[in-house]
N, C-alpha and C positions, 0 to 999 in steps of 0.2 A: 893228365895234361889239363891245364886250366884254360880259360877262354882267351887270355892274352897270348899264351903259347900257341894255341890252335890258330889264332888269327895270324900270328907271325909266320907259322908254318904254311898256311894257306897263301899268304902274300909271297913267300919265297917260292912256293911251287908255281904260282902264277907268273912270277918274274922269269923262272926257268922256261916255262912254256912260251912266254913272249920272246925270249932270246932264241929259242929253237926255231920258232916260226920266222923270226927275222933273218936268221942265218940261212935257212932253207930258201927264203924269198930272195936273198942275195945270190944264191947259187942258181936258181931257176926263176927268171923274171917274168916269163910268159907261160901260158897254159901249154902243156905238152909233156914230153918225157925227155930226160937227158941222162947221160951216163958220164958224170964228171971224172970218175975213176973207174977202172975196170971192175965190174961187179957191183958197183954202187949206182943205183937207179933212183932218180927223183921223178915223181909224177905230180903234175899240178893241174887242177881244174878249178876255175873260179865260179862256175855255174853248175847247178845240179845236172846230172846226165841221166839218160835212160839206163836201164839195167844192161850191163855189159857182161857177157859170159866169157871168161878167160881162165886160163890155167897159168899160174906162175909158181915158181919154187923159191920163195924167199926163205932165207935163214933167219931174218930179222926184219920186222916191218914196224915203222913208227907212224901212227896217225897223229900228225902234228896239229892239225886244225880242222874244224868242221866235223861232219858226221859221215860215217861209212857203214855199210853193211857187208860183212864178210861171211862167205859160206865155206866151211871146211868140211868136206864130205857131206854128211847129213846134218852137221852142227851149224847153227846160225849164230854169229856173233855180231853185236852192234856196238863196237867200241866207240867211245867218244874221243874228243881231242887229246886227252891225256893218257890214252891207253897205248900199250905196246903189245905187239903180236909177235910171237916167236913160234916158228915151225921147224921141225926137223928137216934136214936137207938130204 
């Protein structure tokens, strides 16, 4: 892949991330959690939060924007805004 192709691909990926972020923002306009469809949960937090311990059983998780730290058992993952996290259900 040459520099021009890499730039085009990076621009396309950024456009996709921007569109995803915009679509989620349209679905959940304020901080909190909603379930627009049964089994589909959106969580939004505009400010950093303290460490929250919880257990959830997602089959598929998208980190659309910002940074998160996810603990899976004893494994620590720090996905960034373009990562997807998939777990068995």
